C-alpha positions in Angstrom: 0.0 0.0 0.0 2.8 2.4 0.8 4.4 1.7 -2.6 1.1 2.5 -4.3 0.8 5.8 -2.4 4.4 6.8 -3.3 3.7 5.9 -7.0 0.6 8.1 -7.0 2.5 11.0 -5.4 5.3 10.8 -7.9 3.1 10.5 -10.9 1.1 13.5 -9.7 4.3 15.4 -9.5 5.2 14.3 -13.0 2.0 15.4 -14.5 2.1 18.7 -12.6 5.6 19.4 -13.8 4.8 18.6 -17.4 1.9 21.0 -17.3 4.0 24.0 -16.6 5.3 23.9 -20.2 1.9 24.5 -21.7 -0.1 26.8 -19.5 -3.7 26.8 -20.2 -5.4 29.9 -21.6 -8.8 28.8 -20.5 -10.2 29.7 -17.0 -10.6 26.2 -15.8 -11.0 25.8 -12.1 -7.9 24.3 -10.4 -8.5 20.7 -9.7 -11.3 20.3 -12.3 -10.2 17.5 -14.6 -7.0 16.7 -12.6 -8.2 13.5 -11.1 -8.4 11.5 -14.3 -5.1 12.9 -15.5 -3.4 12.0 -12.3 -4.8 8.5 -12.4 -3.7 8.1 -16.0 -0.2 9.4 -15.2 0.2 7.1 -12.2 -1.0 4.1 -14.1 1.0 4.8 -17.3 4.1 6.7 -16.2 4.6 6.1 -12.5 7.3 3.4 -12.9 9.4 5.8 -15.0 9.9 8.4 -12.3 10.4 6.3 -9.2 13.4 7.4 -7.1 15.0 4.0 -6.7 14.4 2.7 -10.3 16.9 3.1 -13.1 16.2 5.8 -15.7 14.6 4.3 -18.8 12.8 5.7 -21.7 9.0 6.0 -21.1 6.6 3.8 -23.0 4.5 5.1 -25.9 1.4 4.7 -23.6 3.1 7.0 -21.0 3.9 9.6 -23.6 0.3 9.5 -25.0 -0.9 10.4 -21.5 1.6 13.1 -21.1 0.6 14.7 -24.4 -3.1 14.8 -23.3 -2.7 15.8 -19.7 -3.8 19.1 -18.1 -0.3 19.9 -16.9 -1.0 23.3 -15.2 -3.8 21.7 -13.2 -1.6 18.8 -12.0 1.4 21.1 -11.5 -0.6 23.3 -9.1 -0.8 20.2 -6.7 3.0 19.6 -6.5 4.1 20.0 -2.9 7.5 19.7 -1.1 6.4 16.2 -0.1 5.7 15.2 -3.7 9.1 16.5 -4.6 10.7 14.3 -1.9 8.8 11.2 -3.1 9.8 11.3 -6.7 13.0 11.6 -8.7 12.3 15.0 -10.3 15.2 14.6 -12.7 13.3 11.7 -14.2 10.1 13.7 -14.3 11.9 16.3 -16.3 13.4 13.6 -18.5 10.1 11.9 -19.2 8.4 15.2 -20.0 11.2 16.1 -22.5 11.3 12.6 -24.0 7.5 12.8 -24.6 7.8 16.1 -26.4 6.6 18.4 -23.7 9.8 19.6 -22.1 9.5 21.8 -19.1 11.0 25.3 -19.5 14.3 25.7 -17.7 14.0 27.9 -14.7 10.2 27.4 -14.5 8.4 26.5 -11.3 5.9 23.7 -10.9 4.4 23.8 -7.4 7.3 23.2 -5.0 9.8 22.2 -7.8 12.1 24.5 -9.7 13.1 23.1 -13.2 16.9 23.2 -13.5 18.8 25.2 -16.2 18.8 23.8 -19.7 22.4 22.6 -19.4 21.5 20.4 -16.5 18.5 18.8 -18.4 20.8 17.3 -21.1 
């Protein structure tokens, strides 16, 4: 159960961070629509951002979810606890790999995206 909880937190962070790249122009209420995105991210991308797992390329299914996710909504939910639970470097990697890189120096909840040179 603890592993499932940690996976959910880390995937939420992943979705949230990815969302900072493409801020939404609509006036959607924060939290509206996030639940399904977070569940899809956890189920399809969670294993790619775990702290103790090796860095591997995300699956096509994970990238499809990243492409459709409401990133700003998910990003608004990233806390310092979320950041501690995930390997945020892997979150940045997955977002970039899936074609939605996070802007260097941007902020996603409690996480600051590192400079471009660091993202490699």
